[in-house]
C-alpha positions in Angstrom: -15.4 14.6 19.9 -16.6 11.2 17.9 -15.4 10.0 14.3 -16.5 7.5 12.0 -13.6 5.6 10.3 -14.5 3.9 7.0 -12.2 1.1 5.5 -12.4 -1.9 3.5 -9.5 -3.5 5.4 -10.9 -5.6 7.7 -8.3 -6.9 10.0 -9.4 -10.8 9.8 -5.9 -12.5 9.3 -2.5 -11.8 11.1 -0.5 -11.8 7.5 -2.7 -9.8 5.6 -2.9 -7.4 8.8 1.1 -7.0 8.2 1.2 -5.5 4.3 1.6 -1.8 4.0 -1.7 -0.7 3.6 -2.9 -2.2 7.1 0.5 -0.1 8.6 -0.3 3.0 7.2 -4.1 2.5 8.2 -3.2 2.1 11.8 -0.7 5.2 11.8 -3.8 7.2 11.3 -5.7 5.0 13.5 -3.3 6.1 16.4 -2.9 9.8 15.5 -7.0 9.6 16.2 -7.3 7.3 19.0 -5.3 10.2 21.2 -8.2 12.9 20.7 -11.3 11.3 20.1 -13.7 8.4 20.4 -14.1 6.0 17.2 -16.3 4.1 15.5 -15.0 1.8 12.9 -17.0 0.7 10.0 -15.5 -2.0 7.8 -16.7 -3.8 4.5 -15.6 -6.8 4.6 -15.0 -9.4 1.2 -17.8 -11.6 0.5 -16.2 -14.7 0.9 -15.4 -14.2 4.5 -17.6 -15.8 6.9 -18.0 -12.7 9.4 -19.7 -13.9 12.6 -20.0 -13.2 16.0 -16.6 -14.8 16.9 -14.8 -12.9 14.2 -16.1 -9.7 15.2 -14.9 -10.3 18.8 -11.4 -11.6 17.5 -11.1 -8.4 15.3 -11.5 -6.3 18.7 -9.2 -8.4 20.2 -6.9 -7.7 17.8 -7.8 -3.9 17.9 -7.0 -3.6 21.8 -4.0 -5.8 22.0 -2.1 -5.4 18.8 -3.6 -2.0 17.9 -4.1 -0.3 21.1 -7.7 0.4 20.5 -8.9 0.0 24.1 -12.4 1.4 23.4 -13.6 -0.2 20.0 -17.0 0.6 18.4 -16.8 -1.8 15.6 -19.4 -1.9 12.5 -19.1 -4.2 9.9 -21.0 -4.7 6.2 -20.3 -7.2 3.8 -19.1 -5.8 0.6 -21.3 -6.3 -2.4 -20.0 -8.9 -5.2 -17.9 -7.7 -8.0 -19.6 -8.9 -11.1 -19.1 -11.9 -13.2 -18.4 -10.3 -16.2 -15.8 -12.8 -17.8 -17.8 -13.5 -20.8 -19.9 -10.5 -21.1 -17.6 -7.5 -23.1 -20.2 -4.8 -22.4 -20.3 -5.5 -18.9 -17.0 -5.4 -18.5 -15.9 -2.8 -20.8 -18.9 -0.1 -21.5 -21.0 -0.4 -18.2 -17.7 0.4 -16.5 -17.2 3.7 -18.1 -20.1 4.9 -17.4 -19.5 5.4 -13.4 -16.5 4.9 -11.1 -19.3 3.2 -8.7 -19.6 0.3 -11.5 -16.0 -0.4 -11.5 -13.8 -3.1 -10.1 -12.9 -2.5 -6.5 -15.4 0.2 -6.1 -18.6 -1.6 -6.8 -18.0 -3.4 -3.4 -19.0 -0.4 -1.5 -21.3 1.5 -3.7 -24.2 -1.2 -3.6 -27.6 -0.2 -1.7 -26.8 -2.1 1.4 -23.6 -0.6 1.9 -25.1 2.7 1.6 -27.6 1.8 3.8 -24.8 0.6 6.8 -23.2 4.1 6.3 -26.0 6.0 6.7 -27.0 4.0 9.8 -24.0 5.2 11.3 -24.6 8.7 10.2 -27.5 8.6 12.6 -25.0 9.1 15.6 -23.9 12.3 14.0 -20.1 11.9 14.0 -18.3 15.2 14.1 -15.8 13.9 11.1 -15.4 11.1 8.9 -12.1 9.5 7.9 -12.0 7.7 5.0 -9.3 5.1 4.2 -8.6 4.9 0.6 -10.7 5.8 -1.9 -13.2 2.7 -1.7 -14.4 4.2 1.1 -15.3 7.5 -0.2 -18.4 5.7 -2.1 -20.9 5.8 0.5 -20.3 9.4 1.1 -20.5 10.1 -2.7 -23.7 8.2 -3.2 -25.7 9.5 0.0 -28.0 12.5 -0.3 -27.8 13.3 3.8 -25.8 15.9 5.0 -22.5 15.3 6.0 -20.1 16.4 8.4 -16.4 17.4 7.6 -14.5 14.3 5.8 -11.0 13.7 5.6 -9.4 11.1 2.9 -6.2 8.9 2.6 -5.7 8.5 -0.8 -2.5 6.4 -0.2 -3.0 5.6 -4.0 -3.7 8.4 -6.8 -5.9 5.7 -8.6 -6.1 6.8 -12.1 -2.3 6.7 -12.3 -2.3 3.6 -10.8 -4.7 2.3 -12.8 -2.9 3.6 -16.4 0.0 2.1 -15.1 -1.4 -1.2 -14.0 -3.4 -1.9 -17.8 -0.1 -0.7 -19.7 2.1 -3.6 -18.5 2.3 -7.2 -19.5 0.6 -9.2 -19.9 -0.8 -7.4 -23.0 -4.0 -8.9 -24.9 -6.3 -8.0 -27.9 -9.1 -5.9 -25.9 -7.2 -4.9 -22.9 -6.8 -1.3 -24.4 -10.4 -1.0 -23.8 -9.8 -0.5 -20.5 -8.8 2.8 -21.0 -12.6 3.8 -21.6 -12.9 3.6 -17.7 -10.3 6.1 -17.3 -12.7 9.3 -17.6 -15.2 8.1 -14.9 -12.1 7.2 -12.4 -10.9 10.4 -13.0 -14.0 11.9 -12.5 -14.8 10.0 -9.1 -11.4 10.7 -7.4 -11.8 14.5 -8.4 -15.3 14.4 -7.3 -14.2 12.3 -3.7 -10.7 15.3 -3.4 -13.4 17.9 -3.5 -16.2 16.8 -1.0 -13.0 16.2 1.3 -11.9 18.9 3.7 -8.4 17.9 3.0 -6.8 14.9 1.3 -3.8 13.1 2.7 -1.4 11.7 -0.1 1.7 9.9 0.5 4.3 11.6 -1.1 5.0 15.3 -2.3 4.7 14.4 -5.5 1.4 13.5 -5.7 0.6 16.5 -3.8 2.0 18.4 -6.4 0.6 16.7 -9.1 -2.7 17.1 -8.1 -2.7 20.3 -6.8 -0.8 21.9 -9.7 -1.9 19.6 -12.5 -5.8 19.0 -11.6 -6.1 22.4 -9.2 -7.4 20.6 -6.4 -7.7 21.9 -3.2 -6.2 20.9 0.4 -3.8 18.0 -0.6 -1.2 17.2 2.0 1.5 14.5 2.0 1.5 12.8 4.7 4.7 10.1 4.3 4.4 6.7 5.0 6.1 5.5 8.1 7.8 3.2 10.5 9.1 2.6 13.8 13.1 2.8 13.8 14.5 -0.5 14.5 17.9 -0.8 16.1 20.8 -0.7 13.4 22.3 -4.0 12.0 25.5 -4.7 10.5 26.2 -5.5 6.9 25.8 -9.1 6.3 28.7 -11.1 4.8 26.7 -13.6 3.3 25.5 -12.5 -0.6 21.8 -12.4 0.2 19.4 -10.5 -1.8 15.6 -10.1 0.0 12.4 -9.2 -1.7 9.6 -8.6 1.0 6.3 -8.0 0.2 2.7 -9.6 0.3 1.9 -11.0 -3.2 -1.5 -11.0 -2.7 -1.1 -7.3 -4.2 -0.7 -7.7 -8.0 2.2 -5.4 -8.3 4.4 -7.4 -5.7 3.7 -10.7 -7.3 4.5 -9.1 -10.8 7.5 -7.5 -9.3 8.7 -11.0 -7.7 8.0 -12.9 -11.0 10.6 -9.8 -12.9 13.1 -10.4 -10.2 12.9 -14.4 -10.4 12.8 -14.6 -14.1 14.4 -11.7 -15.6 17.2 -10.1 -12.9 18.2 -13.6 -10.8 19.6 -15.4 -13.6 22.1 -12.8 -14.4 22.9 -12.9 -10.8 23.3 -16.2 -10.6 25.6 -16.8 -13.6 28.0 -14.1 -12.4 27.8 -14.7 -8.5 26.9 -18.6 -8.4 27.1 -18.7 -4.5 24.2 -16.0 -4.1 21.1 -16.8 -3.0 17.6 -15.0 -3.2 15.0 -14.9 -0.6 11.5 -13.8 -1.6 9.8 -13.4 1.5 6.3 -12.3 2.5 2.5 -13.7 2.6 0.9 -15.5 -0.2 4.4 -16.6 -2.6 2.0 -18.7 -4.4 0.3 -15.9 -6.3 3.7 -15.5 -7.8 3.3 -17.0 -11.6 6.6 -18.4 -11.4 6.3 -20.0 -7.8 6.1 -23.4 -8.9 9.0 -23.2 -11.2 12.4 -24.2 -9.7 14.8 -21.7 -9.5 18.7 -22.3 -8.6 19.2 -20.4 -5.5 15.7 -19.0 -4.6 13.7 -19.4 -1.7 10.2 -18.6 -0.3 10.2 -17.8 2.6 6.3 -16.9 3.0 4.9 -14.9 6.0 7.9 -13.8 8.6 7.0 -12.3 11.7 10.9 -11.9 13.1 11.5 -8.9 10.9 15.0 -8.8 12.7 16.0 -11.9 11.9 15.0 -11.4 8.2 16.5 -8.4 7.5 20.0 -9.8 9.5 20.0 -12.8 6.2 19.9 -9.7 3.8 23.1 -8.4 2.5 21.2 -6.4 0.0 17.4 -5.5 -0.3 15.7 -4.9 -3.6 12.5 -3.5 -4.6 11.7 -4.4 -8.4 8.2 -2.9 -8.5 7.3 -2.4 -11.9 3.7 -0.9 -11.6 1.6 0.5 -8.6 1.4 3.7 -7.1 1.9 5.2 -3.5 4.9 4.9 -1.7 6.4 1.5 -0.6 7.1 1.0 3.2 9.6 -1.7 2.3 12.0 0.5 1.0 11.7 2.7 3.9 12.1 0.2 6.5 14.9 -1.4 4.9 16.7 2.0 4.9 15.9 2.3 8.9 17.6 -1.6 9.4 20.7 0.3 7.5 20.5 -2.0 4.6 21.8 -0.9 1.0 19.1 -1.0 -1.5 18.7 -1.6 -4.8 15.3 -0.2 -6.8 13.6 0.2 -10.0 12.2 3.7 -10.3 9.0 3.0 -9.7 9.6 1.1 -6.8 11.0 4.7 -4.9 8.7 6.8 -6.3 7.7 9.7 -4.3 10.4 8.7 -1.6 13.2 11.5 -0.5 16.2 8.7 -0.7 18.9 10.3 -3.2 19.9 7.8 -6.2 23.7 7.2 -5.4 23.8 8.2 -1.8 20.8 6.8 -0.2 20.0 4.0 -2.9 20.8 2.5 -6.4 18.0 3.1 -8.8 18.4 0.6 -11.7 15.5 0.0 -14.1 16.7 -2.1 -16.5 17.4 -6.2 -15.6 21.1 -6.0 -16.7 21.9 -2.8 -14.7 20.0 -3.8 -11.5 21.8 -7.5 -11.8 25.3 -5.5 -12.1 24.3 -3.3 -9.0 23.2 -6.1 -6.9 26.7 -7.9 -7.3 28.3 -4.7 -6.9 27.4 -4.6 -3.8 28.2 -8.3 -2.8 31.2 -7.6 -3.5 32.2 -3.6 -1.8 31.7 -3.9 1.9 32.7 -0.5 1.9 29.9 0.7 -0.6 27.2 -1.1 1.0 27.9 0.4 4.7 27.9 3.6 3.2 24.8 3.5 1.4 23.0 1.8 4.1 24.3 4.2 6.9 23.0 7.3 4.6 19.5 5.7 3.9 19.1 5.0 7.7 19.5 8.9 8.5 17.3 9.8 6.0 14.5 7.3 7.3 15.3 8.9 10.9 14.9 11.9 9.6 11.7 11.9 7.5 10.0 8.7 8.2 10.0 8.3 12.0 6.3 7.1 13.2 6.3 9.4 16.2 6.6 12.1 14.0 4.2 11.3 11.0 1.5 10.9 13.9 2.2 14.4 15.1 1.9 15.6 11.7 -1.3 13.9 10.7 -2.9 15.5 14.0 -1.9 19.2 13.3 -3.1 18.6 9.8 -6.5 17.3 10.9 -7.3 18.8 14.3 -6.0 21.9 13.0 -9.1 21.9 10.1 -11.6 21.4 12.4 
């Protein structure tokens, strides 16, 4: 059996390939590689110089780090996003006409991207796996007959888009972005109806698409991780936030944490420290502003050592969609977690038992301080969170779930 796997997440950088999106993609690849021969079609960003050497390096990464021993790799440059910074008509009106004109989707909607996809169809794959909604643009645009398609919709895109444009900063014409919502909704709906089965991150998203929008064949496949060895609760008052800050919701969350929450913690608990870990910290708006007790650790390869430093792990996410692997990961290490409600959205951790949910800066800060002071509370939260992570989010269990859902539908 042969499958065509389509994604815009070309593994050209080890730091970028450590984000939650890549981790979820690799779980699906691991589930597929045990059963089928894979051809991987990656649409890469136009700012990359992808030549023969880059392709060979990517193949080596897939073989040695991802365990894909027999890699058939096809790459195509993404279409350039239009420069409409001074053209309000292009920015707002034309994007309201079609999802394929919108940022994030135009990149796989051009004639060259469609041509490469149709060339892959000539090899007659038994099915197609589309990693994220943007990978569905070529199948939606082609007039050729298609094999069964499976879609991983890790973010319900119209919900995430609505949430993003409702967040600060706000400007006079920002409300015009709402004009794009109907076209995005229609495109997302078409993609789900075209797919034989659509996978989402949570039962909440499954119920939303199935019950509210009456869309068929939607199944929750949770994010997952390898369960690490448990760690003792640190005695040091270190608060940690981990993310890739090239992803705007993480950068916004880090700024919110540093400017709105951290001063309240530091004022009442002066010996506390904050570690902002993860790649591209320069994308955080306040990165260049000195903040007492704040460390920007950058990309960290040794996660065990990073988590050992942390007394409390936080997730101050305000926007975005899907579910956060960073929360599952912290739970698996047995760490007490403080999160906004958005940050823990879609996860099965119970507030007050396995996680503490606080969305206002004052309450968030006071809860972190309480966990610094109360070792018993920190320990009990961490142990309960780890037990839930083992029960629901173990990687091998999720791979088996994917295989049942996918191959049982063929």
